Steps between C-alpha positions, in 0.01 A plus 500: 500500500262629236410856407205616293511760225456785748799399711318379813627174650262214584421141403462455127183647350417565138403864470411488132312173469424330174141546389404137563630523855314827554174348379539185709601706802189716468276194466651347815449825693141539387409140575679522836295810583178316413440689176356347185712561189554397137797384294505555122755334270570581135468163322508606136548809285414566140673753279680776687461488877669719762545217754635148442335167575532420870459860619309530827250745646329484839247713684304477823139580585599853611645586158872467581694375196846363423653376176397579144319345206522771239644822633177665379133508596449124523589498870240766588229323304587162648504641853152644447368169366648300786396723789148542356455122477450485121812286441655207690274550797500142626718294264806541281420634155657548156460847351622683191571865423539642150230298323378803308664813360306697761660291775845555355453878494324517839760301691811637335605174337730530199349463155363151453591392854294284732554376852383165638497462878397259774355661813485313829294612802695424818318462830688565829517135601798324667550261207514785247742702713723193544498441123618851414745512791667183371507643147661823617751318720610299196545818299704662779719189518552519120326167434278420201146416609223383268155625593198317355150650514185320386239768437197270510578359844713779644767246592853640538821300532876559510805291412872569476675496160866494399457765230254749361217368281296742285149585615225281354124544479265217407176660386315168484568399860538862618831426667783749550856380567745777584863474614612754758875513507804708577548821312828507310755636740825687451729458799783755489813474713635850547333841528713697254418719201450216248269331753280809515450514123450124483241507778304780333490317166407166658212656694356636175500144367308374806793328668502480875832661595707435810834669564739352756804676638675465839602867473217680674589850381463399133155352562389816676600701191349261241177695455313288244132469605355150487829317565537276805833567666681235704783598734663158541778281369414392144538125548240492779265728305531301175422180687195654665351707219622385156521120487229439241470462119336843459799693636795667329801585718765758408815604689594862435716626790849463338607380846594129480454462876129578452435377147676165540314428822167552326605310188611197701140461611331628182667243274351216707143637491215439256532856362461510120778760466815585697730777381789711627638833383865528400741488208603180322817489708313565824245233411772243433658572839159469665443159346838382632409620851159333489655174384740516795199551730367151420243596238482248219584579138135457388388743773759758394398453136160646594663838566443773242818708520577743357138580565249621239461486125802640310343823374804719564355642823720741696283717725299370800162523321641327190647223717162460673326464161753237389453301822123506485500410130706189574274405792192530277661287230597229750160512669314453173716199414439350845126562467493327162685199643256479793198515272650228274562279804146548626357423157710183476393389846133556415532311171676213673 
């Protein structure tokens, strides 16, 4: 059974969706309702820019908007241009903000900043709706999907990838290639005090956060907005929600009956990080139990326990900082290895 962050029980839904999912969801709704809409993608920035490459913005013909390009006045100006027909009226188009100092001041861009975007007009046709439905389904299933758009022809295509590839824009052929993939996820076993601080910090760093605990009363008291709460046994939940290379899994209950069950599954997943809270002595005992439960030595070697960087943390917020710091360090190393592998494969 799964519970959302307000404590109401139902099938799993994501109350606080990632921005990409929100944008794709809005596009699917608008197209399904027969409404014309536009999708804008940040393809390049120069100097200081408030939004990174790959950021999305969408609007429909009635002026509804979702997503963000700048956090300033760019969205209002772009909406006016699109709905008035002065930009991307019948074909995808490249556009740039911040060319002049006047632009920078007018649109609230930081000093010296510029914003390069691709805008696509989307007609409410079955093929277009099917394209974005497939893209959103892949995102919900935590798969990496490459989307290719040829501006001159309007042709759009999708293909599945094993890992994230940075966005690319070919100005000569006017082709955009953008990977939509799973947001980094923190899957927490246990709804205790450390979990609350850890969830709050992870949300600020744009992690998708899920907290699993079979103890319903602790979930009902968790009270961190934006966290998806799962009232289920941790092994089933890990298998369903966290078996991918963009996930980090941590066991924080101090109850071996719950933690060990989740770790048995977590250590066999593709998660880039698996950790468990406990002292050196407790961690040694846990490893002995896991070995007796038919996990292999290499699988157990993946476990980070005691969990977190050794910064002398004692209080729950300090422990949360230490855990997240270690996760970030491991994630960056894994990302570097993935990028090296992709570069080697391309060169070969």
